[in-house]
Backbone as ProteinMPNN parsed JSONL, in Angstrom:
{"seq_chain_A": "MLRKVPKGSLLIIGGAEDKGGDEHPIIKGRNKQYEAHEILNLLLPERKNSGNIEIITTASSEPDQISKRYQHAFLEFGYKRVGFINMGNSYDASNPEYKKRIEKAHAVLFSGGDQFRLSTILGNTDILQVIREKYLTTRASS", "coords_chain_A": {"N_chain_A": [[18.418, 23.616, -12.29], [18.75, 20.373, -11.009], [16.857, 17.557, -11.039], [15.986, 14.744, -9.046], [15.893, 11.573, -10.668], [13.491, 9.143, -10.211], [13.987, 6.021, -8.666], [12.581, 4.088, -7.697], [9.397, 2.342, -7.844], [6.131, 3.353, -8.705], [2.869, 2.674, -8.18], [-0.196, 3.345, -9.003], [-3.451, 2.849, -7.987], [-5.956, 3.368, -7.02], [-8.857, 2.772, -4.997], [-10.435, 0.644, -5.545], [-9.536, -1.868, -6.343], [-9.201, -5.383, -6.962], [-9.912, -7.199, -4.116], [-10.633, -9.749, -3.478], [-13.168, -12.278, -3.047], [-16.508, -12.075, -4.529], [-16.697, -9.539, -5.715], [-16.48, -8.354, -8.229], [-18.137, -9.442, -10.359], [-19.159, -8.775, -12.99], [-17.015, -7.735, -14.303], [-15.29, -10.063, -14.318], [-16.892, -11.638, -16.037], [-16.832, -10.254, -18.531], [-14.187, -9.856, -19.172], [-11.851, -11.828, -20.442], [-9.314, -12.321, -19.701], [-9.126, -11.967, -17.116], [-7.584, -11.888, -14.051], [-7.472, -13.0, -10.714], [-6.697, -10.744, -8.074], [-4.752, -9.428, -9.517], [-3.536, -6.839, -9.615], [-2.855, -6.347, -6.817], [-0.976, -8.372, -6.605], [1.168, -7.377, -7.965], [2.633, -5.948, -6.099], [4.132, -7.616, -4.538], [7.162, -9.026, -3.434], [9.63, -10.849, -5.432], [10.4, -13.224, -4.16], [8.432, -14.596, -1.749], [8.953, -14.449, 0.929], [10.584, -12.389, 1.409], [10.149, -9.71, 2.123], [8.273, -7.097, 3.676], [5.018, -5.778, 3.317], [3.527, -2.647, 3.905], [0.448, -1.367, 4.775], [-1.209, 1.521, 4.506], [-3.905, 2.792, 6.134], [-5.057, 5.157, 6.641], [-6.694, 6.993, 5.186], [-9.145, 5.74, 5.012], [-12.533, 5.403, 6.123], [-13.18, 3.321, 7.589], [-10.97, 1.752, 8.859], [-10.406, -0.654, 10.211], [-12.047, -2.61, 9.061], [-11.165, -2.415, 6.327], [-8.579, -3.224, 6.61], [-8.778, -5.992, 7.347], [-9.911, -6.953, 4.934], [-7.831, -6.61, 3.154], [-5.906, -8.171, 4.371], [-7.039, -10.693, 4.158], [-7.127, -10.904, 1.377], [-4.345, -10.804, 0.611], [-3.523, -13.231, 1.998], [-4.907, -15.032, 0.514], [-3.283, -15.612, -1.635], [-1.071, -16.584, -0.427], [0.587, -14.764, 1.011], [1.821, -13.505, 3.792], [3.195, -11.448, 5.119], [2.205, -8.633, 5.947], [1.548, -5.501, 7.079], [-0.348, -3.019, 8.889], [-1.051, 0.427, 9.148], [-2.559, 2.889, 10.776], [-3.113, 6.199, 10.926], [-4.306, 8.622, 12.941], [-3.956, 11.336, 13.148], [-1.693, 14.186, 12.754], [0.221, 13.964, 14.663], [0.317, 11.184, 15.302], [1.462, 10.488, 12.823], [4.162, 11.076, 13.262], [5.265, 9.08, 14.67], [7.969, 7.231, 15.533], [8.112, 4.422, 15.318], [6.37, 3.773, 13.281], [7.66, 4.991, 11.154], [10.009, 3.606, 11.053], [9.027, 1.01, 10.232], [8.024, 1.618, 7.673], [10.392, 2.396, 6.376], [11.732, -0.053, 6.349], [9.94, -1.618, 4.664], [9.112, -3.494, 1.816], [7.187, -2.68, 0.071], [4.862, -0.004, -0.047], [1.457, 0.535, 0.437], [-1.331, 2.574, -0.032], [-4.517, 2.59, 1.291], [-7.762, 3.052, -0.166], [-10.064, 6.006, 0.098], [-10.622, 9.001, 1.932], [-8.822, 11.21, 0.444], [-8.09, 13.907, 0.949], [-8.141, 13.905, 3.784], [-5.995, 12.174, 4.159], [-3.836, 13.598, 2.95], [-3.812, 15.783, 4.606], [-3.203, 14.786, 7.249], [-0.69, 13.492, 6.696], [0.895, 15.355, 5.545], [3.94, 17.246, 5.323], [5.386, 15.637, 7.179], [7.538, 13.289, 8.848], [7.064, 10.613, 8.03], [5.939, 11.003, 5.456], [8.159, 11.998, 4.172], [9.986, 9.89, 4.38], [8.704, 8.027, 2.706], [8.709, 9.292, 0.291], [11.554, 9.496, -0.167], [12.115, 6.752, -0.383], [10.838, 6.12, -2.679], [12.393, 7.784, -4.454], [14.98, 6.853, -4.187], [15.235, 4.081, -3.874], [15.734, 1.317, -5.641], [13.496, -0.615, -7.52], [13.04, -4.024, -6.623], [13.456, -7.488, -5.947]], "CA_chain_A": [[18.177, 22.851, -11.171], [18.648, 19.021, -11.478], [15.813, 16.83, -10.267], [16.256, 13.279, -8.941], [15.081, 10.632, -11.268], [13.038, 8.06, -9.224], [14.556, 4.674, -8.972], [11.521, 3.152, -7.241], [8.286, 2.134, -8.717], [4.917, 4.004, -8.192], [1.753, 1.924, -8.633], [-1.424, 4.004, -8.468], [-4.507, 1.828, -8.299], [-7.255, 3.808, -6.404], [-9.331, 1.875, -3.826], [-11.397, -0.383, -6.087], [-8.821, -2.986, -6.804], [-9.754, -6.694, -6.455], [-9.437, -7.683, -2.796], [-11.207, -11.089, -3.194], [-14.624, -12.388, -2.946], [-17.152, -12.008, -5.763], [-17.215, -8.134, -5.844], [-16.361, -7.892, -9.539], [-18.635, -10.475, -11.321], [-19.352, -8.302, -14.279], [-15.62, -7.719, -14.864], [-14.908, -11.406, -14.576], [-17.554, -12.106, -17.246], [-16.482, -9.519, -19.737], [-12.687, -9.914, -19.452], [-11.423, -13.268, -20.606], [-7.896, -12.391, -19.289], [-9.195, -11.587, -15.744], [-6.768, -12.652, -13.013], [-7.779, -12.504, -9.351], [-5.623, -10.088, -7.32], [-3.687, -9.121, -10.437], [-2.85, -5.573, -9.218], [-2.151, -6.53, -5.586], [0.195, -9.34, -6.838], [2.366, -6.635, -8.475], [3.289, -5.31, -4.886], [4.856, -8.696, -3.913], [8.567, -9.285, -3.847], [9.692, -12.115, -6.195], [10.395, -14.216, -3.073], [7.289, -14.104, -0.897], [9.337, -14.308, 2.228], [11.709, -11.558, 1.414], [9.891, -8.311, 2.417], [6.93, -6.726, 4.234], [4.085, -4.761, 2.711], [2.848, -1.936, 4.931], [-0.703, -0.73, 4.153], [-1.581, 2.767, 5.296], [-5.404, 2.871, 6.056], [-5.439, 6.53, 7.189], [-7.742, 7.686, 4.316], [-10.375, 4.892, 5.058], [-13.474, 5.704, 7.217], [-13.353, 1.964, 8.162], [-9.664, 1.139, 8.622], [-10.399, -2.103, 10.608], [-12.653, -3.486, 8.017], [-10.417, -2.492, 5.033], [-7.396, -4.035, 6.944], [-9.26, -7.344, 7.225], [-10.118, -7.293, 3.563], [-6.52, -6.739, 2.527], [-5.192, -9.387, 5.012], [-7.606, -11.866, 3.521], [-6.675, -10.924, -0.119], [-2.89, -11.337, 0.444], [-3.506, -14.565, 2.472], [-5.361, -15.973, -0.535], [-2.169, -16.137, -2.434], [-0.021, -17.085, 0.482], [1.457, -13.776, 1.527], [1.468, -13.175, 5.248], [3.965, -10.315, 5.701], [1.536, -7.486, 5.752], [1.333, -4.66, 8.247], [-1.312, -1.981, 8.791], [-0.72, 1.549, 9.896], [-3.798, 3.896, 10.642], [-2.734, 7.448, 11.645], [-5.558, 9.477, 13.122], [-3.639, 12.789, 13.22], [-0.221, 14.322, 12.371], [1.149, 13.443, 15.854], [0.532, 9.802, 14.972], [2.332, 10.395, 11.646], [5.511, 11.313, 13.687], [5.555, 7.868, 15.453], [9.179, 6.567, 15.032], [7.936, 3.034, 14.999], [5.792, 3.681, 11.917], [8.7, 5.45, 10.229], [10.88, 2.419, 10.858], [8.441, -0.038, 9.496], [7.993, 2.056, 6.331], [11.822, 2.271, 5.875], [11.992, -1.453, 6.099], [9.054, -2.223, 3.857], [9.37, -3.751, 0.421], [6.203, -1.913, -0.653], [3.844, 0.708, 0.871], [0.18, 0.805, -0.249], [-2.355, 3.462, 0.624], [-6.003, 2.261, 0.934], [-8.712, 4.201, -0.759], [-10.772, 6.727, 1.047], [-10.601, 10.479, 1.802], [-7.493, 11.665, 0.093], [-7.848, 15.167, 1.651], [-7.774, 13.53, 5.142], [-4.633, 11.533, 4.045], [-2.796, 14.596, 2.769], [-3.753, 16.666, 5.8], [-2.469, 14.094, 8.254], [0.743, 13.224, 6.36], [1.669, 16.601, 4.95], [5.052, 17.745, 6.069], [5.786, 14.705, 8.308], [8.667, 12.378, 8.584], [6.49, 9.556, 7.335], [5.885, 11.33, 4.115], [9.637, 12.154, 3.641], [10.503, 8.453, 4.263], [8.027, 7.322, 1.472], [9.286, 10.05, -0.837], [12.977, 9.104, -0.304], [12.048, 5.441, -0.699], [10.482, 6.198, -4.163], [13.344, 8.418, -5.206], [16.263, 6.292, -4.06], [15.252, 2.678, -3.748], [15.469, 0.588, -7.018], [12.488, -1.714, -7.345], [13.679, -5.225, -6.761], [12.736, -8.616, -5.285]], "C_chain_A": [[18.058, 21.351, -11.599], [17.623, 18.26, -10.564], [16.319, 15.351, -10.223], [15.308, 12.496, -9.815], [14.769, 9.411, -10.434], [13.595, 6.738, -9.591], [13.521, 3.618, -8.431], [10.379, 3.118, -8.141], [7.057, 2.844, -7.975], [3.744, 3.286, -8.867], [0.482, 2.537, -8.159], [-2.589, 3.298, -8.962], [-5.874, 2.317, -7.753], [-7.587, 2.745, -5.272], [-10.257, 0.74, -4.326], [-10.763, -1.643, -6.668], [-9.413, -4.306, -6.259], [-9.141, -7.154, -5.178], [-10.004, -9.029, -2.372], [-12.656, -11.041, -3.057], [-15.217, -12.18, -4.423], [-17.617, -10.453, -6.007], [-17.068, -7.595, -7.308], [-16.862, -8.91, -10.649], [-18.812, -10.136, -12.741], [-18.07, -8.224, -15.061], [-15.129, -9.08, -15.28], [-15.519, -11.909, -15.846], [-17.238, -11.577, -18.56], [-14.944, -9.659, -20.114], [-12.192, -11.327, -19.321], [-10.091, -13.452, -19.96], [-8.006, -12.056, -17.81], [-8.363, -12.574, -14.839], [-7.102, -12.117, -11.63], [-6.64, -11.835, -8.599], [-4.475, -9.63, -8.113], [-2.86, -7.869, -10.011], [-2.213, -5.685, -7.923], [-0.889, -7.441, -5.773], [1.391, -8.515, -7.326], [3.21, -5.984, -7.286], [4.206, -6.381, -4.369], [6.335, -8.725, -4.404], [8.54, -10.713, -4.632], [9.659, -13.381, -5.189], [9.415, -13.855, -1.985], [7.756, -13.933, 0.5], [10.371, -13.259, 2.508], [11.408, -10.116, 1.869], [8.523, -8.201, 2.886], [6.26, -5.746, 3.305], [3.451, -4.014, 3.832], [1.669, -1.151, 4.162], [-1.125, 0.399, 5.08], [-3.09, 3.016, 5.103], [-5.987, 4.186, 6.552], [-6.655, 7.199, 6.377], [-9.061, 6.951, 4.562], [-11.234, 5.44, 6.293], [-13.608, 4.432, 8.053], [-12.069, 1.243, 8.119], [-9.578, -0.271, 9.127], [-10.87, -3.043, 9.611], [-11.823, -3.552, 6.771], [-9.186, -3.333, 5.396], [-7.769, -5.576, 6.858], [-9.363, -7.785, 5.835], [-8.748, -7.543, 2.853], [-5.753, -7.944, 3.17], [-5.769, -10.608, 4.323], [-7.158, -11.949, 2.026], [-5.212, -11.421, -0.133], [-2.772, -12.762, 0.993], [-3.933, -15.587, 1.355], [-4.24, -16.424, -1.48], [-0.911, -16.33, -1.65], [0.917, -16.05, 1.03], [1.001, -13.289, 2.844], [2.175, -12.001, 5.806], [3.403, -8.989, 5.408], [1.249, -6.819, 7.111], [0.31, -3.564, 7.967], [-1.016, -0.776, 9.704], [-1.986, 2.465, 9.681], [-3.312, 5.107, 11.555], [-3.878, 8.306, 11.701], [-5.274, 10.977, 13.037], [-2.158, 12.896, 12.936], [0.659, 13.964, 13.473], [1.383, 11.929, 15.594], [1.587, 9.615, 13.838], [3.828, 10.762, 11.912], [6.007, 10.109, 14.572], [6.781, 7.234, 14.837], [8.998, 5.164, 14.62], [7.389, 2.854, 13.451], [6.859, 4.088, 10.86], [9.703, 4.318, 9.939], [10.304, 1.25, 10.076], [8.353, 0.388, 7.998], [9.408, 2.004, 5.677], [12.128, 0.904, 5.527], [11.211, -2.199, 4.983], [9.545, -2.394, 2.449], [8.538, -2.879, -0.409], [5.302, -1.174, 0.378], [2.555, 0.881, -0.051], [-0.834, 1.608, 0.645], [-3.756, 2.942, 0.217], [-6.714, 3.375, 0.383], [-9.299, 4.935, 0.442], [-10.598, 8.237, 0.882], [-9.227, 10.926, 1.609], [-7.105, 13.032, 0.785], [-7.381, 14.889, 3.057], [-6.251, 12.967, 5.109], [-3.619, 12.684, 3.922], [-2.694, 15.507, 3.923], [-3.028, 16.086, 6.956], [-0.904, 13.859, 7.855], [1.565, 14.322, 5.834], [2.722, 17.012, 5.855], [5.475, 16.944, 7.265], [6.929, 13.845, 7.916], [8.256, 11.157, 7.748], [6.439, 9.888, 5.8], [7.24, 11.451, 3.497], [10.177, 10.72, 3.437], [9.882, 7.913, 2.996], [8.591, 8.108, 0.214], [10.747, 9.614, -1.065], [12.982, 7.653, -0.872], [11.799, 5.404, -2.204], [11.656, 6.791, -4.95], [14.712, 7.573, -5.151], [16.372, 4.748, -4.074], [14.803, 1.928, -5.05], [14.495, -0.509, -6.656], [13.247, -3.053, -7.545], [12.91, -6.383, -6.094], [13.033, -8.642, -3.733]], "O_chain_A": [[17.287, 21.087, -12.521], [17.665, 18.436, -9.346], [16.938, 14.823, -11.146], [14.093, 12.684, -9.755], [15.68, 8.712, -9.992], [13.652, 6.393, -10.771], [13.629, 2.424, -8.709], [10.375, 3.822, -9.151], [7.025, 2.886, -6.745], [3.671, 3.318, -10.096], [0.08, 2.297, -7.02], [-2.773, 3.126, -10.168], [-6.881, 1.669, -8.04], [-6.747, 2.014, -4.748], [-10.784, -0.027, -3.519], [-11.409, -2.388, -7.405], [-10.051, -4.314, -5.207], [-7.953, -7.475, -5.145], [-9.928, -9.446, -1.216], [-13.299, -9.995, -2.964], [-14.462, -12.125, -5.394], [-18.74, -10.179, -6.43], [-17.501, -6.475, -7.578], [-16.194, -9.19, -11.645], [-18.667, -10.979, -13.626], [-17.99, -8.562, -16.242], [-14.629, -9.277, -16.388], [-14.838, -12.525, -16.666], [-17.331, -12.256, -19.582], [-14.564, -9.572, -21.282], [-12.132, -11.914, -18.241], [-9.709, -14.586, -19.671], [-6.939, -11.853, -17.23], [-8.453, -13.801, -14.889], [-7.023, -10.911, -11.396], [-5.589, -12.471, -8.533], [-3.372, -9.441, -7.599], [-1.63, -7.885, -10.059], [-1.092, -5.192, -7.79], [0.131, -7.228, -5.118], [2.532, -8.925, -7.114], [4.342, -5.545, -7.491], [5.145, -5.96, -3.693], [6.662, -8.49, -5.567], [7.64, -11.542, -4.502], [8.98, -14.383, -5.413], [9.604, -12.823, -1.34], [7.032, -13.307, 1.275], [10.96, -13.183, 3.586], [12.354, -9.339, 1.994], [7.67, -9.038, 2.588], [6.917, -4.982, 2.597], [2.855, -4.658, 4.695], [1.855, -0.457, 3.163], [-1.357, 0.211, 6.274], [-3.507, 3.411, 4.014], [-7.177, 4.323, 6.835], [-7.493, 7.885, 6.963], [-10.093, 7.573, 4.308], [-10.691, 5.859, 7.315], [-14.13, 4.504, 9.166], [-11.977, 0.217, 7.444], [-8.796, -1.059, 8.595], [-10.276, -4.08, 9.315], [-11.742, -4.62, 6.164], [-8.755, -4.119, 4.551], [-6.992, -6.332, 6.276], [-8.947, -8.9, 5.522], [-8.556, -8.5, 2.102], [-5.018, -8.637, 2.466], [-5.007, -11.494, 3.935], [-6.85, -13.036, 1.537], [-4.902, -12.38, -0.84], [-1.935, -13.495, 0.466], [-3.46, -16.719, 1.254], [-4.292, -17.518, -2.044], [0.193, -16.242, -2.186], [1.995, -16.421, 1.494], [-0.084, -12.725, 2.987], [1.815, -11.551, 6.894], [4.032, -8.224, 4.677], [0.805, -7.428, 8.084], [0.143, -3.221, 6.797], [-0.76, -0.949, 10.896], [-2.386, 2.745, 8.551], [-3.148, 4.975, 12.768], [-4.418, 8.716, 10.673], [-6.186, 11.788, 12.878], [-1.442, 11.896, 12.876], [1.826, 13.665, 13.224], [2.519, 11.46, 15.66], [2.449, 8.737, 13.891], [4.649, 10.771, 10.995], [7.093, 10.187, 15.146], [6.693, 6.731, 13.717], [9.642, 4.711, 13.674], [7.821, 2.05, 12.625], [6.888, 3.517, 9.77], [10.161, 4.104, 8.817], [11.025, 0.578, 9.339], [8.599, -0.453, 7.133], [9.54, 1.594, 4.524], [12.742, 0.661, 4.488], [11.666, -3.202, 4.434], [10.295, -1.566, 1.932], [8.978, -2.363, -1.436], [5.039, -1.655, 1.48], [2.662, 1.337, -1.189], [-1.094, 1.329, 1.815], [-4.119, 2.863, -0.956], [-6.296, 4.53, 0.465], [-9.087, 4.575, 1.6], [-10.438, 8.7, -0.247], [-8.486, 11.019, 2.588], [-5.948, 13.25, 1.143], [-6.41, 15.48, 3.531], [-5.426, 13.303, 5.959], [-2.658, 12.747, 4.689], [-1.602, 15.987, 4.229], [-2.282, 16.805, 7.62], [-0.008, 14.042, 8.68], [2.785, 14.222, 5.696], [2.49, 17.135, 7.058], [5.887, 17.514, 8.276], [7.237, 13.706, 6.732], [9.0, 10.72, 6.871], [6.875, 9.08, 4.98], [7.431, 11.021, 2.359], [10.764, 10.42, 2.398], [10.637, 7.322, 2.223], [8.893, 7.487, -0.805], [11.087, 9.38, -2.225], [13.782, 7.361, -1.761], [12.51, 4.702, -2.922], [11.902, 6.323, -6.061], [15.49, 7.665, -6.101], [17.455, 4.193, -4.263], [13.636, 1.95, -5.441], [14.636, -1.216, -5.658], [13.999, -3.202, -8.508], [11.755, -6.186, -5.716], [12.523, -9.507, -3.021]]}, "name": "protein", "num_of_chains": 1, "seq": "MLRKVPKGSLLIIGGAEDKGGDEHPIIKGRNKQYEAHEILNLLLPERKNSGNIEIITTASSEPDQISKRYQHAFLEFGYKRVGFINMGNSYDASNPEYKKRIEKAHAVLFSGGDQFRLSTILGNTDILQVIREKYLTTRASS"}
C-alpha cells in the first residue's frame, strides 16, 4: 500500500507560544537569541497580504479571550488577515462556511486547550478531512 507523502507543512507548537506581552520574561533573559513571536511568524505567508490564517479555538475553555490574544499578537507585526473558528459540537464542525474558510486559508492554527474535546468534536468531520487534504496535497508556499 502506497502512502501519500505530505506536501504541506505541519508546525506543532502547543499552546504556550509567545502571544505578546511580558509573559516570558525568564526566557527573554536567558536566551540571547530570543525573538518575539518567532513561532507565530512562521505561519505567515511571505507577502503579508497574500493569505488568511484561520485559528481554531475549539479546544480552549476561553475561546473569546484566546482569540483576542492571537489577534493582538498578529497585529503586533502587522498581520490582519486572521479568522477565528470555535466549534462547540460536531454539528458546528459540519458548517460549510467553516469548511470553505479552511480550504482557502494559507495556514490553520489550533489553539491550546483540551485536546480530547478537540478530537471528539472534529473526529470524522468534513473539517478534519479538509485539513488533512490540505496537509497532504498543498505545497507550503508564500
